[in-house]
LUMSE-315409 format. One record per residue: residue in one letter; x, y, z of N, C-alpha, C, O, CB in turn. Coordinates in steps of 0.02 Angstrom, whole numbers, plus 50000, padded with zeros to 5 digits. Each point is the difference from the previous one (the first is absolute). Glycine has a CB too. Example, Ala and Ser with C-alpha at 12.3 -4.5 7.8 and 13.67 -1.06 7.14 Angstrom:
2
A506604971650390499555005950000500455006050000500524999950033498534994250029;S500775011249902500425005950003499615005550037500255005550008500344991349884;
This chain:
150
M507005108049993499754994450039500364999750067500605001450004499124992249890;A499925004750158500304999350066500504994350000499964995649956499005009050099;K501504995349991500504994750004499674993150010500224995149971500605013150076;I498654991649993499634993750011499285001249979499665004550026501104992050070;T499004999549857499335000749972499654993350001500284995149973500105014549955;P499034989850101499634993749997499874997949927499805004149959499664998550152;F500674991149874499944997249933499424995150002500034995050036501225006449938;L498225000049989499394995950002499954996049935499975002949946499465005650129;W500564985049930499994995549942499294997949986499674996850041501494999149986;Y498605005849914499344997949977500084995349941500544999649970498945011450068;D500004985349946500014995849941500005004549938500515000649965498874990050096;T500055012549926499945004649942499635006450017499875004049956500154986149969;Q499805010950139499555005450020500335006050032499665003850035499504987549979;A501495009849976500345005650034499675006749986499875003950046501194989649948;E498805007949942499705006449983499305000750029499835005450025500854994749869;E498934994650104499325000250028500035000950076499615003750029499984988949877;A500885003950127500075000650073500205007150019499725002850048500594985149959;V500155015049957500225006850015499425004949993499905004350043501274992949918;A498445002249985499425004349990499514999250058499715004950023500444994449852;Y499764994650148499554998550056500255003550064499615003350034500104985549914;Y500945010650068500275003050060499965007749996499865003350050500904986849965;L499375012649926499965007349991499295002550008499895005850019501104993749905;S498514996350062499315002050009499795000050074499515003250019500234992349867;I500635000950154499844999350071500365005250043499695003250042500144984649940;F500815013150006500405004650040500035006849965500175000549941500514989950106;K499175014949991499935006749972500665002949975500015003849952499034997850124;Q501504996649957500665002749982500394994649962500344996050031499665011750071;G499954992349833500374995149961500075002049928499625004249974499974987250103;K500905005649890500115001549929500444994749968500404996850034499465015549988;V500074986949913500444995749961500635004049985499965005849979499064987749970;L501565003550063500635003349987500304997849933500335003949966499864996950157;N499704992849859500294997449939499644993649980499814995950043501315009349985;V498804993849907499724993849974500504997349950500195003449952498605000450065;M501434990049994500474996749954499614995149957499564996450024501415004950058;R499204998649854499664995549953500514996149960500565002349988498465005650004;A500784986249988500404995949954499514996849951499514996850021501405000950067;G499215003149848499554997249950499295002850006499524996549984501174993350016;G499245016450023499355003150007499634998150064499465002850013500504997249866;K500314995550160499674997950063500355003150060500615000850000499034988349946;V499975012550105500285002750062500384994450035499744994650012499335013949999;T501564993050007500404995250038500065002250073500054995850045500585001249851;A499385009650116500095002550068499725007250005499995003849952501044988850063;V498765009050046499755006750015500335002250065499954996650051498945001349888;T501435007850059500255003150061499475005250020499795004249960501464993950010;F498545001650093499485004550023500125002150071500434997250034498764997549888;E500425010250100500075002750067499325000150034499505002049970501495004949995;L498994991150098499415000550043500205003550064500464997750035499024991849915;D500205015950065500145003850062500755001050012500254999250055498694996249992;G501415006449899500715001650006500484994149997500605001050001499035008550065;R500124984449931500424994049997499994997249929499464999249971500324998250151;Q500805001249852500054997149933499934992450002500214996750048500525012849917;F498974987849982499914992849991500184998449928499985004249956499124995150133;Y501074994449901500154997549933499544994049989500064995050035501165009149968;A498344996349949499544994549983500244996849936500125003449950498905002350107;F501064987749944500324996449945499554994349976499724996350040501405006650006;N498814996549889499644994349971500514994549987500345000049949498785007549997;G500924987850100500514994849996499744993149985500394995449992500245011350086;G498724992649916499724993449987499724996850062500035002950055500774995849852;P498924995250086499634996950055500414996150051499714996950045499385002449874;Q501575000850076500414995950044499935001650075500014995550042500775003549865;F499155007450109499995002050069499355003550018499725003749959501534997450038;K498524997850064499395003050025500155003750065500464998250037498834992749909;F500315014250068500065003550063499754995550056499574995749989500295015549954;N500404989750118499734996750059500065004750060500265005649993500044982949961;E499475009350103499995004350059500695001850026500065004450043498874990349986;A501595002049946500685001650023500215007149980500475002850028499814985149965;F499375015049958500125006949980499335003449994499564997749964501514999249974;S498845008650099499375003649997500145007550004500535002250020498864988150034;M500105013549926500035007250004499635002050064499414998350009500655003249864;F500275002150171499715002450062499755007149988500405004449985500374988250086;V498585008549937499705006549988499805003150067499554997450034500044999049850;D500735009050134499875003650062499425004849989500065004949963501164994250071;C498224999549999499395004049990499875004350061500064997750057499464993449868;E500305015150063499885004750055499304999250030499925001150060500865006749885;T498724990550015499314999950024499654993549980500244996349957499735016250035;Q499464986350039499594994349981499745000849929499954995149963499725003350157;E500185007749861499765001249931500524997949949499844997149949499465012450093;E501334992049973500544998049955500084992449998500084997149947500515013750076;V499374986050035500024992750003499434997149958500114995649958500405004850158;D498885002149895499424997449964500085000749924499874995349963499425007750135;E500935002949880500075001249928500534995549969499884996849949499765015050069;L500954988150013500544996049971499854992550004500164996249954500645012850078;W498894988950022499824992950007499524997949945500094994849968500075006050156;A499335003249865499504998349949500334999649931499864995449961499255010250107;K501324999149916500315000249934500524994549991500014996649948499795015650048;L500634986850054500534995049993499754992850004500294995549970500485012850080;S498704990649987499744993150007499524998149944499844994149992500305007050131;A499625003849838499524998549946500314995149950500525001549969498955010050045;G500214982849979500254995049954500584995950027500294995949965499355011449944;G500524993850154500564996550032499764995650057499474997049997501295012349971;T499654990450084499874995750057500105003950065500535003050009499824986849925;E499155010150110500075003350065500264994950051499774994350001499305013949971;R501394993950069500254995950054499965003850065499855006050001500924987949920;R499365002650132499965003150067500575005050011500505000049965498954989750078;C500445014550006500515004650026500195005549951500565002550001499864988350068;G499115011149887500135005549955500374998149936500235004449963499795002650135;W500034986549888500354997749940499494998749944499474997150012501454997950058;T499265007149870499594998449942500454999149939500535003249994498505003350054;R500764989149908500374998949937499595003249945499404998749993501134990450049;D499805015049917499645003349946499894995149942500234994350002500265016850032;R499164991249915499834995649944500604997849958499944995649958498955009950039;F501694997650015500614998149965500444995450043500524997749978499445013149959;G499824987950124500364995550044500465003350051500284996650042499654995549867;L500155014550087500445003550047499645000850067499425001950003501155004149901;W499804992850150499725000450067500105007050029500525003249991499704984750026;W499265014450018499995006550032499804999350073499584995850017500155009849873;Q500574998550153499775000650069499725007150007500385004949996500504986750049;V498485008949965499665006650006499895001250075499544997350030499895001749855;I501015005150144500045000550072499905007150024500355004649978500434985750022;P498745010850046499935006850028500595001650046500244995750037498505003249957;R501485007250003500585002250039499924998850075500494998950035499725009749877;V499174991450112499874999250071500114992850023500104998850060499075010649933;L500824985749962500074993050021500644998750039499964997350055499374999549846;P501265004950074500614998750040499995003750067500274997450049500355001049844;Q499085007550109499965003750063499584996150050500194999450058499945011549880;L499304986650040499564996250045500324993450020499914997750057499105007649890;M501364991650007500334993650016500585000950048500214995250032499455000549856;N500605010450117500555001550046499775003650062500395003450033500374997249869;D498604998650116499735003150060500434997850060500184994150005498645006149946;P501365004450094500414998250058499654995050047500324996650039500215014649953;E498814988450003499624995150040499964993549958499654999949950499675009350111;P501044985549959500024993949960499324997049985499904997149946501205000850105;A498425002649994499344997149988499645003749943499664996949959500284999650162;R500145010049877499695003949945500334998349933499664999049950500065010350131;A500944990549920500364998349938499794993049976499904999049940501085008250096;Q498964988150009499804993249981499284999949974499854996449953500944999050134;A498775008549942499315000449977499975002849928499594997749960500015003950159;V500825003249866500035002949933500254994849950499724999249946500495012350102;V500324984949970500264994849956499474994749988499904997849943501275004350100;H498494995850009499484994949993499445002549953499774996249957500494999550159;A499545010549892499485002849957500245000349927499634998349954499935008550143;M501064995449893500285000449933500034993249966499874999549940500805010450096;L499484984950001500054993349972499334997449975499974995249961500995002650116;Q498495005249946499344997949979499765003749937499504998249969500244999250150;M500625007949862499785004349945500344998249935500554997249999499265012050083;K499864992349864500335000249935500215007349991500585001750012498734988549937;K500235014150029500145007249997500045002550072499584998350042499835003249845;I501095002550129500085002750067499505005750012499955004649960501284992150039;V498415002850056499515005050019500235003450065500014996950053499044996549891;I501145012850050500295003750056499545000150060500224998850056500415008249863;S498734994450072499545000550057499944993450037499935000050061499435008849878;D500684985650026499974993450033500644998750040499974996950053499294998949855;L501305006650068500634999450038499965004250064500214997850054500435000149839;Q499105008150100499945004550058499514997350051500125000650060500155009149866;K499184987250051499524996950046500324994350038499894999250060499175004049864;A501344992750041500324994350032500485002550055500044997150054499874996249839;A500465012050093500465002750050499625002950059500234999550057500605003049852;A498605000650078499625003350053499664994950047499845001750057499985008049866;L500064984350053499674995050040500444997150055499764996650045499555000749856;V501335003950095500484997250049500055004650059500384998550047500264995849863;
C-alpha cells in the first residue's frame, strides 16, 4: 500500500462501489477484500495506478464536495463516456462536477480546460471561464468557440 491512500467511507456498499468503479475505469483491480463474520468490511483496490481503501463503516458519514476525484480526460469522447457512467443514478452539477450513485463526487475535466483558462489574453481566459460556468458536462468545442469569439 502507498504511504498515503484515499480512504472512502461507505455505509454498506464498499464492495458494490468498487465493482462499479472497476467497470468504469479500464485500468483497475481489487487488491484485497477484508471480511468479518462473512461480511465485507473493506476493499483495497487500484484505479489507474492509484490505491484506494473502501470501508463499510455505517451511515454516520456521507461524502460531500469537500472531497472529490479529479479525472484528467484527454478527449471529449473520454469526458462523454466517463460523465455518462459516473453521473448515472447520481447528480450532475455545473463545471464538470457529478456525484455518483454512491455519493462520491467526481470532477470530469478535459485536459485542455486549464490550458484555455490560462490563455495569456485575459479576455479569452475570462470567456472560457464564463462558458464553463454555464456547463454541467464540459464540452471542449464550446470552450474553444467561446475563446475564439473574443
